[in-house]
C-alpha positions as CSV (number, residue, x, y, z in Angstrom):
1,M,126.5,115.1,53.1
2,S,128.5,112.7,55.2
3,T,127.6,109.0,55.5
4,I,126.3,109.4,59.1
5,E,124.1,112.3,58.1
6,K,122.8,110.3,55.2
7,N,122.1,107.3,57.4
8,V,120.4,109.4,60.1
9,L,118.3,111.1,57.4
10,E,117.3,107.8,56.0
11,W,116.4,106.6,59.5
12,F,114.3,109.7,60.1
13,L,112.5,109.2,56.8
14,Q,111.8,105.6,57.6
15,L,110.6,106.5,61.0
16,K,108.3,109.3,59.5
17,K,106.9,106.8,57.0
18,H,106.1,104.2,59.6
19,R,104.5,106.8,61.9
20,K,101.9,107.9,59.2
21,V,98.4,107.2,60.5
22,E,95.0,107.6,59.0
23,P,92.8,110.4,60.2
24,E,90.5,108.1,62.4
25,E,93.6,106.4,63.9
26,K,95.1,109.8,64.6
27,A,92.3,110.7,67.0
28,K,92.8,107.3,68.7
29,V,96.5,107.8,69.0
30,Q,96.1,111.2,70.6
31,K,93.8,109.8,73.3
32,E,96.4,107.3,74.5
33,P,98.3,108.9,77.4
34,G,101.7,107.4,76.5
35,Q,101.7,108.8,73.0
36,A,101.4,112.4,74.2
37,N,104.4,112.0,76.4
38,L,106.8,110.5,73.9
39,K,108.6,113.8,73.2
40,E,108.8,114.6,76.9
41,M,110.2,111.1,77.6
42,I,113.0,111.8,75.0
43,K,113.6,115.2,76.5
44,V,114.0,113.8,80.0
45,S,116.2,110.9,78.8
46,A,118.4,113.3,76.9
47,Y,118.7,115.5,80.0
48,F,119.9,112.6,82.1
49,I,122.3,111.3,79.4
50,S,123.8,114.8,79.2
51,H,124.3,114.9,83.0
52,N,126.2,111.6,83.2
53,E,129.5,113.4,82.5
54,L,130.2,111.3,79.4
55,S,132.9,112.5,77.1
56,Y,132.0,113.4,73.5
57,D,133.9,110.3,72.4
58,E,131.8,108.1,74.7
59,L,128.6,109.6,73.3
60,C,129.8,108.9,69.7
61,W,130.6,105.3,70.7
62,M,127.3,104.9,72.4
63,L,125.3,106.2,69.5
64,A,127.4,104.1,67.0
65,E,126.7,101.0,69.0
66,K,123.0,101.7,69.2
67,L,122.7,102.4,65.5
68,L,124.5,99.3,64.5
69,I,122.5,97.1,66.9
70,I,119.3,98.4,65.3
71,Q,120.7,97.8,61.8
72,K,122.4,94.4,62.3
73,G,121.2,93.0,65.6
74,D,123.1,92.6,68.8
75,E,125.0,89.5,67.8
76,N,126.3,90.8,64.5
77,V,128.0,94.0,65.8
78,F,131.7,93.9,66.4
79,E,134.0,96.3,68.1
80,N,135.7,97.3,64.8
81,D,132.3,98.2,63.2
82,I,131.5,100.3,66.2
83,R,134.8,102.0,66.1
84,K,134.3,102.9,62.4
85,K,130.7,104.2,62.9
86,A,131.8,106.2,66.0
87,E,134.5,107.8,63.9
88,E,131.9,108.8,61.3
89,I,129.7,110.3,64.0
90,F,132.7,112.1,65.5
91,N,133.5,113.6,62.1
92,S,129.9,114.7,61.5
93,W,130.4,117.7,63.9
94,S,127.2,117.0,65.8
95,S,126.8,118.9,69.0
96,Y,127.0,117.2,72.4
97,E,123.3,118.0,72.9
98,E,122.4,116.4,69.5
99,L,124.2,113.2,70.4
100,C,122.4,113.1,73.7
101,W,119.0,113.7,72.0
102,L,119.7,111.0,69.3
103,I,120.7,108.4,72.0
104,A,117.7,109.3,74.1
105,E,115.4,109.1,71.1
106,I,116.7,105.6,70.1
107,N,116.3,104.4,73.7
108,V,112.7,105.6,74.0
109,L,111.7,104.4,70.5
110,V,113.1,101.0,71.2
111,L,111.5,100.9,74.7
112,K,108.1,101.9,73.2
113,K,108.6,99.3,70.4
114,Y,108.4,101.9,67.7
115,L,111.8,100.9,66.5
116,D,112.8,97.3,65.9
117,V,116.2,96.0,66.9
118,G,118.2,94.1,64.2
119,P,117.3,91.0,62.3
């Protein structure tokens, strides 16, 4: 398993852990209109990202930048760090659609405040 796959897996496990809700809270969450549309928002966002005619390299760079900003905060991310992370993503053999989906998911989760950005 590559480093990027490991990091993404850890990220998903962390996300899954923080999304756990108690049974009574689960019913309340389902009643909120914004919650039901989360997956649809990600799908629409991924669609628009995929139609921006970005190259595979640009998507790798974009995802790398977003992941590092989430990990380190906006002020602690440097171009060299992004370049290394983008290379890891590029070498992970993710599909174009997977990259669009991951970028969209990060955008929506940050927008909805389910994911905190850096320290």
